[in-house]
C-alpha positions in Angstrom: 1.3 -5.1 -14.0 3.3 -8.3 -13.4 1.9 -11.8 -13.9 0.2 -13.3 -10.9 3.0 -15.7 -10.3 5.6 -12.9 -10.0 6.2 -12.1 -6.4 5.2 -8.6 -5.1 8.1 -6.5 -3.9 7.3 -5.4 -0.4 9.7 -3.1 1.6 9.5 -3.4 5.3 11.3 -2.0 8.4 14.1 -4.3 9.4 14.6 -5.7 12.9 16.7 -3.3 14.9 19.3 -5.9 16.0 19.0 -8.4 13.2 19.4 -7.2 9.6 17.1 -8.8 7.0 14.5 -9.8 9.5 11.0 -8.2 9.7 11.0 -5.4 12.3 8.4 -3.9 14.6 6.4 -1.7 12.2 2.6 -2.3 12.5 2.1 -0.5 9.1 4.3 -2.9 7.3 2.6 -5.8 9.0 -0.8 -4.3 8.0 0.3 -4.6 4.4 1.7 -8.1 4.7 -1.4 -9.5 6.4 -3.7 -9.5 3.4 -0.9 -10.8 1.2 -0.4 -13.7 3.6 -4.1 -14.3 3.9 -4.4 -14.6 0.1 -1.3 -16.7 -0.1 0.3 -14.4 -2.7 4.0 -14.7 -3.3 6.1 -11.8 -2.2 9.7 -10.8 -1.8 10.6 -8.7 1.3 13.2 -6.0 0.9 14.6 -4.2 3.9 14.9 -0.4 3.5 15.5 2.4 6.0 12.6 4.6 7.1 12.2 7.7 5.0 12.8 11.1 6.7 9.0 11.6 7.0 8.7 8.3 9.0 6.8 6.5 6.3 7.9 3.1 5.1 7.7 2.4 1.3 5.9 -0.8 1.5 4.8 -2.2 -1.9 5.9 -1.8 -5.5 3.0 -1.6 -8.0 3.6 -1.1 -11.7 7.2 -0.1 -11.0 6.3 2.6 -8.5 6.8 2.4 -4.7 3.6 3.2 -2.8 4.2 4.4 0.7 1.7 3.6 3.5 1.4 5.0 6.9 -1.3 5.5 9.5 -1.5 7.1 12.9 -3.5 5.7 15.8 -3.6 9.0 17.6 -5.4 8.1 20.9 -2.9 5.3 21.6 0.1 7.4 20.8 -1.4 10.3 22.8 -1.9 8.1 25.9 1.5 6.5 25.5 3.2 9.9 25.5 0.9 11.4 28.2 2.5 12.5 31.4 -0.7 13.9 32.9 -3.1 11.3 34.3 -6.0 13.9 34.3 -5.8 14.8 30.6 -8.6 12.5 29.6 -6.5 10.6 27.0 -6.6 7.3 28.9 -10.4 7.5 29.2 -10.7 8.3 25.5 -8.7 5.2 24.6 -10.8 3.1 27.1 -13.9 4.4 25.4 -12.6 3.4 21.9 -11.6 0.0 23.1 -14.9 -0.5 24.9 -16.9 0.4 21.7 -14.7 -2.1 19.7 -15.3 -4.7 22.4 -19.1 -4.2 22.4 -19.2 -4.3 18.5 -17.2 -7.6 18.4 -19.4 -9.2 21.2 -22.5 -8.4 19.1 -21.2 -9.4 15.7 -18.9 -12.5 16.1 -15.2 -13.2 16.1 -14.3 -10.3 13.8 -15.4 -6.8 13.0 -17.8 -8.0 10.2 -18.9 -11.2 11.9 -17.4 -14.7 11.6 -15.0 -14.0 8.7 -11.8 -11.9 8.8 -12.0 -8.6 6.8 -9.5 -6.0 5.6 -10.5 -3.9 8.6 -9.4 -6.7 11.0 -6.1 -7.0 9.1 -5.6 -3.3 9.5 -6.6 -3.2 13.1 -4.7 -6.3 14.3 -1.1 -4.9 14.1 -2.3 -1.7 15.8 -3.9 -3.6 18.6 -0.7 -5.8 18.9 1.5 -2.7 19.3 -1.0 -1.1 21.6 -1.0 -4.2 23.8 2.8 -4.6 24.0 3.7 -0.9 24.3 1.1 0.0 26.8 1.8 -3.1 28.8 5.4 -2.3 29.1 5.4 1.5 29.3 2.1 2.1 31.2 1.7 -1.3 32.9 -1.7 -1.4 31.1 -3.5 -4.8 30.5 -5.1 -4.4 27.1 -6.0 -8.1 26.3 -8.9 -7.9 28.7 -10.2 -4.7 27.1 -10.9 -6.2 23.7 -13.6 -8.8 23.4 -12.2 -10.9 20.6 -8.7 -12.1 20.2 -9.4 -14.1 17.0 -7.2 -11.7 15.0 -4.2 -12.6 17.1 -4.6 -16.3 16.3 -4.5 -15.8 12.5 -1.4 -17.5 11.0 -0.8 -14.4 8.9 -0.6 -12.1 12.0 1.6 -14.6 13.9 4.0 -14.9 10.9 4.4 -11.2 10.3 4.5 -9.8 13.9 7.6 -8.6 15.6 8.8 -10.0 18.9 7.5 -8.1 21.9 11.0 -6.9 22.9 11.4 -5.5 19.4 8.1 -3.6 19.7 9.2 -2.2 23.0 12.5 -1.2 21.5 10.8 0.4 18.5 8.6 2.6 20.6 11.4 3.7 23.0 12.9 6.5 20.8 9.4 7.9 20.2 8.9 8.3 23.9 12.2 9.9 24.6 12.0 12.3 21.7 
């Protein structure tokens, strides 16, 4: 593996309207957050999405390692056209459990210090908040007890603009 001083090569989704600018992908952001938190040097490369929808995000030992994750309840609710299908309530239950856990434990999932789980969850909550606010007129910020993750410099530095998140989800809703 490269020396510590060599920057990691990280491939991310590009901004739809501005080439060579970080786009709206929460999975790319999830990978960038721990790198930012640890203040490791990295070099962002902008590649198109693979046919499977996965972004190749980091190069380790000369091999591109893809990363993707699905937050199915959020996506199910975002795509739902039937208010009685129970998906909205399932999402509310998940957010309520998260809210209760954070209220009992501190600013973050594991207490007062940010963890890998927070860094993984933050981009998903950001997308959930923006997309559901726009497409479902849903107010998420009040549903989650702690917003400490949203104030982390690493999250602020790596997140997409709200309009880019909205534009990024549009094709998934029309497909």
